[in-house]
BASESE-446243 format. One line per field, with one value per residue (C-alpha): residue number from 1; residue in one letter; chain; x, y, z. Coordinates in nm, 4 decimals. Example, Ala and Ser with C-alpha at 12.3 -4.5 7.8 and 13.67 -1.06 7.14 Angstrom:
REM BASESE-446243
pos <- [1 2]
code <- [a s]
unit <- [A A]
xx <- [1.2300 1.3670]
yy <- [-0.4500 -0.1060]
zz <- [0.7800 0.7140]
END
This chain:
REM BASESE-446243
pos <- [1 2 3 4 5 6 7 8 9 10 11 12 13 14 15 16 17 18 19 20 21 22 23 24 25 26 27 28 29 30 31 32 33 34 35 36 37 38 39 40 41 42 43 44 45 46 47 48 49 50 51 52 53 54 55 56 57 58 59 60 61 62 63 64 65 66 67 68 69 70 71 72 73 74 75 76 77 78 79 80 81 82 83 84 85 86 87 88 89 90 91 92 93 94 95 96 97 98 99 100 101 102 103 104 105 106 107 108 109 110 111 112 113 114 115 116 117 118 119 120 121 122 123 124 125 126 127 128 129 130 131 132 133 134 135 136 137 138 139 140 141 142 143 144 145 146 147 148 149 150 151 152]
code <- [x x x x x x x x x x x x x x x x x x x x x x x x x x x x x x x x x x x x x x x x x x x x x x x x x x x x x x x x x x x x x x x x x x x x x x x x x x x x x x x x x x x x x x x x x x x x x x x x x x x x x x x x x x x x x x x x x x x x x x x x x x x x x x x x x x x x x x x x x x x x x x x x x x x x x x x x]
unit <- [A A A A A A A A A A A A A A A A A A A A A A A A A A A A A A A A A A A A A A A A A A A A A A A A A A A A A A A A A A A A A A A A A A A A A A A A A A A A A A A A A A A A A A A A A A A A A A A A A A A A A A A A A A A A A A A A A A A A A A A A A A A A A A A A A A A A A A A A A A A A A A A A A A A A A A A A]
xx <- [-0.4469 -0.3045 0.0716 0.2707 0.5516 0.8044 0.8703 1.1202 1.0474 0.6849 0.4896 0.2368 -0.0119 -0.1397 -0.4404 -0.4036 -0.7106 -0.9124 -0.7577 -0.4335 -0.1108 0.1302 0.3981 0.0675 0.1341 0.5204 0.5205 0.2877 0.5000 0.8396 0.6999 0.6120 0.9682 1.0842 0.8894 0.8059 1.0710 1.0218 0.6646 0.5793 0.2351 0.2526 -0.0503 -0.1408 -0.4662 -0.6905 -0.9868 -0.9664 -1.3131 -1.1562 -1.1766 -0.8735 -0.7731 -0.4124 -0.2076 0.0271 -0.0871 0.0457 -0.1008 0.0104 -0.0528 -0.3445 -0.5209 -0.3192 -0.1439 0.2347 0.3035 0.0853 0.2227 0.1051 0.2327 0.1607 -0.0435 -0.1636 -0.2311 -0.1060 -0.4635 -0.4819 -0.0998 -0.1900 -0.5066 -0.3471 -0.1131 -0.3357 -0.5983 -0.4185 -0.1432 0.0466 0.3745 0.5125 0.3869 0.5771 0.4632 0.5986 0.7073 0.8817 1.1039 0.9649 1.0680 1.2128 1.3061 0.9246 0.7447 0.9385 0.9234 0.5206 0.4899 0.7049 0.5215 0.1721 0.1594 0.2619 0.5878 0.4024 0.2652 0.6092 0.8207 0.9620 1.0547 0.6964 0.6691 0.9236 0.9270 1.0561 1.1319 1.2630 1.4555 1.2904 1.3564 1.2670 0.9857 1.3201 1.5142 1.2071 1.0947 1.1420 0.9200 1.1432 1.2773 1.4278 1.5306 1.5324 1.9080 1.9857 2.0896 1.7288 1.5381 1.6637 1.4585 1.4114 1.2572 1.0394]
yy <- [0.7994 1.1287 1.1254 1.4337 1.5416 1.7375 1.7253 1.9310 2.2609 2.1870 2.0312 1.7526 1.6108 1.2508 1.0484 0.6437 0.5627 0.2110 -0.0637 0.1265 0.0428 0.2814 0.1874 0.3609 0.6450 0.6705 0.6275 0.8907 1.1348 1.0054 1.1087 1.4240 1.5072 1.3871 1.5109 1.8750 2.0545 1.9582 2.0157 2.3114 2.2588 1.9452 1.7807 1.4830 1.2620 1.5054 1.4029 1.5238 1.3577 1.1105 0.7216 0.7043 0.9127 0.9506 0.9597 1.2783 1.5118 1.7876 1.9940 2.2510 2.5965 2.5077 2.2181 1.9620 1.6800 1.7534 1.4403 1.1893 0.9500 0.6301 0.4524 0.0858 -0.1811 -0.0508 -0.3019 -0.2962 -0.2227 0.1078 0.2087 0.1899 0.3547 0.6709 0.6757 0.6633 0.8853 1.1834 1.2548 1.3101 1.4160 1.1608 0.8638 0.7512 0.4163 0.4030 0.0625 -0.1067 -0.3862 -0.4687 -0.7657 -0.4872 -0.7498 -0.9026 -0.5633 -0.4174 -0.6984 -0.7099 -0.3372 -0.3323 -0.6534 -0.4962 -0.1475 -0.0153 0.2001 0.4730 0.5491 0.5281 0.7069 1.0147 0.8529 0.9091 0.6183 0.5763 0.2773 0.4441 0.1110 0.2076 -0.0024 -0.2636 -0.0584 0.2173 0.2855 0.2686 0.5364 0.7379 0.6644 1.0762 1.1752 1.4799 1.4222 1.7369 1.5031 1.1364 1.0037 0.8099 0.4936 0.4925 0.3937 0.2660 0.4301 0.2763 0.4504 0.1659]
zz <- [3.2494 3.1278 3.0888 3.0788 2.8301 2.7780 2.3961 2.1877 2.4092 2.4301 2.7230 2.5979 2.7666 2.6253 2.7257 2.7408 2.6050 2.7225 2.5742 2.4117 2.5384 2.7325 2.4484 2.1514 2.3638 2.3856 1.9803 1.9459 2.2072 2.0349 1.6496 1.7653 1.9267 1.5672 1.3775 1.5164 1.4026 1.0377 1.0729 1.3583 1.2524 1.3857 1.5862 1.7724 1.7335 1.5396 1.3518 1.0000 0.8329 0.6492 0.7149 0.9367 1.2405 1.2153 1.5231 1.3961 1.1234 0.9720 0.7088 0.4473 0.4482 0.2072 0.3564 0.1763 0.4547 0.5216 0.7293 0.8184 1.1918 1.2417 1.5774 1.6641 1.5021 1.1696 0.8500 0.5065 0.3373 0.6186 0.5101 0.1466 0.1739 0.3269 0.0628 -0.2092 -0.1244 0.1066 -0.1046 0.2067 0.1430 0.4171 0.6051 0.8980 1.0598 1.4112 1.5756 1.8381 1.8110 1.5090 1.2508 1.0104 0.7120 0.6873 0.7695 0.4758 0.2485 0.2822 0.2432 -0.1011 -0.2222 -0.1384 -0.2094 -0.5269 -0.5946 -0.7126 -0.3862 -0.1857 -0.4422 -0.3557 -0.0216 0.1361 0.3266 0.6445 0.8922 1.2498 1.4597 1.8470 2.0143 2.2486 2.6216 2.4700 2.7535 2.9898 2.7773 2.8050 3.1520 3.2691 2.9512 2.9271 2.5421 2.4284 2.1001 1.9812 1.9483 1.6200 1.8575 1.9890 1.6478 1.3115 0.9967 0.6778 0.3351 0.1745]
END
């Protein structure tokens, strides 16, 4: 199914693929709306020739990764690999209604601090009712009361 969003002044069309939940599509849209101002070259689901395909990606002018976003289910192993092998400036994990304390503890225990240093790893946890709050698909900006943000 194709969804038409208005995100931070941009029309963005996102496909919901077979087996993909609407919440996954919504997290990509919300992540885009949150970070496109800071990363104007932010793209959604672009193949980059690596082991993993990011949900959101922005590159610097030299081709290095400035921002990487992962929505929904994401293993600790994958998160660690991205931080270790891509040298991305910032990796944001997007969740909805997640148990923050448990995930944060696990990320800190299993991913060495040197890969998380300098605010490189963020957890953005949207409120459980985010689908209702965004039903119009018109998201100019993401208000702070729609999510909690944690630097890991």
